[in-house]
N, C-alpha and C positions, 0 to 999 in steps of 0.2 A: 800265119807265117810259119812255114815248116809243116809239111804234109806227111810226115813219118807216122809212126805208130799211134801216138796220141793225137797229133794235130790232124792226121788223116781220118781217125775214127770221128772226131768232132765235126770235121768238115763235111764228111759224107752224111753223117745223121742230120746235121742242120740244114744241109742242102735239100736232103730228102723231105724234110719238114717244111719246105717252102721258103727257106731264107735265100737271099741273094748272096752267094759265097764265092770268094775268090781265094785261091792258094798260091803261095810261092813255093815252088819245087824246081828241081834240076834233073838233068840227065835222063835216063830211061824212065824214071818215075814220071817226070813231067810229060814226056812223050805219050806215055801210057795213058794218063789222065786226059790229055787233050784228044786223043783218039777213041778212047772207050769210056771215059769217065772214071770216077774213083769207086773202086769195089771194096765193100766191107763185108767180111764173113763174119756172121754173128754167132753167138754162143751155140745156138740150136742148129748151126750148119746152114741156115738160110742166108740170103745175100741181100745187102742193100747196095744199089747201085746208083751213085749220083752223077748223072749225065749232064746236068746243067752247070757244072763248076767251071768258072773261068780260071785258067791255070797260066802262070808266067814265071819265067826266071827273073824278071825285072820288076824292081818295086814300083817304078814309075808308071808301068803300063797298066796297072790295075786301078789307079786313081785313088781317091780318099775313101775311108770306110767309117761307119758308125763305131764298129768294134774291131780292134786288131787282136786276135788271140795269138800271143807269142809262144809258139810250140817248138822253137829251136831247143836244143840242149844248151844249158847254161853257158858252157864254155865257147859256144859259137856265137853269142849274142854281141860281144864287143866289136868283132870284125865287121858287122853289119849295121851297128848301132846308128852310124851317121846316115844310113839310108832310110831308116824307118820313117822319118819325117814325111816322105812322099806318100806315105799311107794315111797321114793324119789331116783332119781338118780341126777347126776350133774346139769341137765337142768330142773328138774321138777318145774312146775308152781303150785302154790297153790292159789285156788280161794275160799275165804271165802264168804259164802252167808247168814251170820247170820242177824237176825233182829237187830235193834238198832245201837248203835255206836260200831265200831270194836275195838278190843284190839290194832290194828295197826294204829288207827287214826292219831296219831302224828309222825308215822314213816315216813321219807322222806317227811316231811311236809314242811320244809323250813322256817317256822315262828318262833316266839319268844319261842314257846313251843316244837320245834322240838326234837324228841326222848323221850318226856315225857311219862312215863309209867302211865297208868290208873289203880290204884289199885282196883277199883271196877271190872275190867274185867281181870287183869292178876297180882293178888296180889304179887306173888313171882317171876315174870318174867318167869316162866316156858314155857309159850306159845311162847314169843318172842324168847326165847332161842332155841326152837324146830323148829320154822318156821321163819327163817330170812326174814327181810323185802324185800330183793331183790327178794325172790321167789314169792312174792304176787302180783296178779292182783286183784283188788277189783271187786266186782259184787253186784248189788243191786237187790234182788228178790222181784219183785212186785206181782206176782201172789198169790192167795189164793187156798189152796188145803188142802185135809184131807186124812189121812190114814183110810179108811173106812173098811178094813178087812185085815188079813194077806195076803200079796202079792198083795194088791189092793190099788190104790191111786186115789182119785177122784178129778179132776180139778174143782175149784169153780169159779174162776174169774181171769182175767189178764193173760198177756203172755210177759211182758217186763222184760228183763234181761240185762240192760246196764252194761258195764264193764269199768274199767279204771286204769291206772297205778297210784301208789301212788304220783309219782313226776309230774303227768299231761302230760306226753308224750304219743304220739300215736305209741307205739311199734309194731313190727310185731307179738309178741306174743299176745298182746291184740287185734290186728285186726284179727288174727287167731281164737282167742276164740270167738269173736263176730260173725265171719263168720260161725263157727261150731254150735253156738246156733241159728243163723238165719236159717241155713239149716235144723236144727231139728224142725222148726216151731214156734220158739220164735221171738220176737222182740228184737234186740240187736244191740248196737252201742257203739263205744268207745268214752268216755267222757273225756275231759281234766280238769274237775273240779268234780271229783268223789264225793268229801266230800260234796259240796253243794246239790247234788242230794241226796246223802245218808241221809243228814239232814231232808230233806222234809219228807222222809218216817219215819225216826226215830221220827220225830216231832209228827206224829199221833200215833205211836206205844206207845210212852211215855204216852199218855193220855188213848187211848182206851183199851189197854191191861190190865192195872191194874184196871180200872173202871169196865171192863166186869168181870174180875175175882172176884172182891169184890160184884158185884151186881148180876151176872148171866145173864146179858142182852147182846144181840147182838148188832152189830154196828148200825144198825137202831134204836134199842130201845134206845141206848144211846143218839143218835143225836136227837131223836124225844122227849126226855124228857128234859124239860127246865132246870132242876137243874144240871143234868150230862152234858148236852151240855155246860152249862156255865162252869162247873168245867173243862171239857176238854179245853175249849177255854182259861181259866186262866192258866192251866199248859202249853199250847202251847205257850202263850204270854211270860211267864217266860223263856221257852226255846229259843224262838225267841231273846230275850234280850242276852242270853248267846251266840247265834250264832252271833250276832252282835258284841259282845265283842271279839270273835274269828276271826272276819273278813269274816264270812260266809254270803253270800247273798241268803236269802230266797225269791224266785221269785213269791210266791203266797201268799194270805193273809190267816189268820186263818180261816175266814168263808168259803172261797173257799176250803180249806183243809178239813174242817168239812163236807161241802156239797159233796165233792167226797167220803168220807167215808160212809155217809148216803146212797149214791147211790149203794154201794156194797150190802146193804140189809140185810137180816136175817142171817148173818154170825157170827159164834162164833170165837173170836179171838183165837190164839194159846195158850194164857195164860189162857183163860177160859176153853179151851179143857184140859189143863193140870190139872187145878184146879178140874175139873169134874172127871178126871180120877185118882185123888190123887197123881199126879206127882209134883216133884219140880217145881217151877215157874222160868221163865227165867226173874228174877226181876232186878238184877244189871245191866245187859246189856241194859235192856229197860228203867229203871227208876233211879236206883242208880247211874249210871255214870252221870246222869244230876245233881244230887245233888253235886257230886264231881266236875263237870265242873263249877257249879255255885260258889263253894268255890274257884276253881282256878282262875276264872275271877272276883270275888267279886260281883256277881249278886245274890240278894236274890231269894230264891225258895220256898216260904211258901206253896204254892199249891202242888207243886212236892213233897216237904219234907213230908207233911201231907199224902198224898196218899201212898208215899213210905213206910211210918211207918205202915200204916194199911195193906198194902199188905205184908209187912214183917211178921206181926203177923199171917196172913193167911198162909204164907209159913211155918212158924214154926209149926203151928197146922198140916198142911198137913204131915209135916215131922215126928211129933210125932205119928200121926195115922199110918204112913207107918211103922215106927219102932215098934209100938205095934203090927201090923199085922205080921211083921217078928218074933217077939218074940213068938207069938201065934203059928205060923207055926213050930218053932223050938221046942216048948214044946209039 
């Protein structure tokens, strides 16, 4: 569900490995996939073309599936949550691969906040009602990729997609999913502490995505500029204190996490790509939820809250421009 950068890369590799894959897509991207298949440009410049993918804009047209990889951006899920059931049968597994903290974070958690709903991610509970926690196997998408043309995805960096049950068990379905991803050329294993690993990735997204959207800088640019590097470090320090309050163990230092980000190079974050394209920002799942978690745990978040406020203003401006363009087209 969603054949953009990450979803498209997964769909192309899994299809090329012999799996029966369908994708939900729209517009020119859908037309290109139907006509020519889904093309993945690999790191070495070679191409993987998945010609056998079934593509549709309709949830009901593809029928039910063993596994639904939910590859929409987090802020897009609520609008289509009520349609997801058309893809499910009794045993369907749902695999969310969103950036940031998932709406499901406290489901099957077992701690003092077990079952707590995060308002920033699922304000009216529509997603949780449509995707019961028992269906979910969590997945962390580490690769970077870009949709470079209709029907074409370019792989930029990374190949890890670890998975894990929300209750920490090593279930047959989680092992089967990891095996399928590994067979398709990714690195995947079953984690028993998926939330700790998710936090490490979300920790960086929290800082680098909004800073990049506000400044127009790449990952390397942010890390090589002392002021923005320090701001990222401050935001990550605050998030680390939240993690500690939630009992999450982050096994790397702030500086090591920043150094790893710098090594990715001149890559534009997904939020910067959205800002440049005039699309809504994935703001609450990547940043706003940390403000909420800070309030939940009593941890102050001055840097996170400030950047969230600035990025929210940018998001409103982008929405206003988009609405003005729609009005212009209607007139």
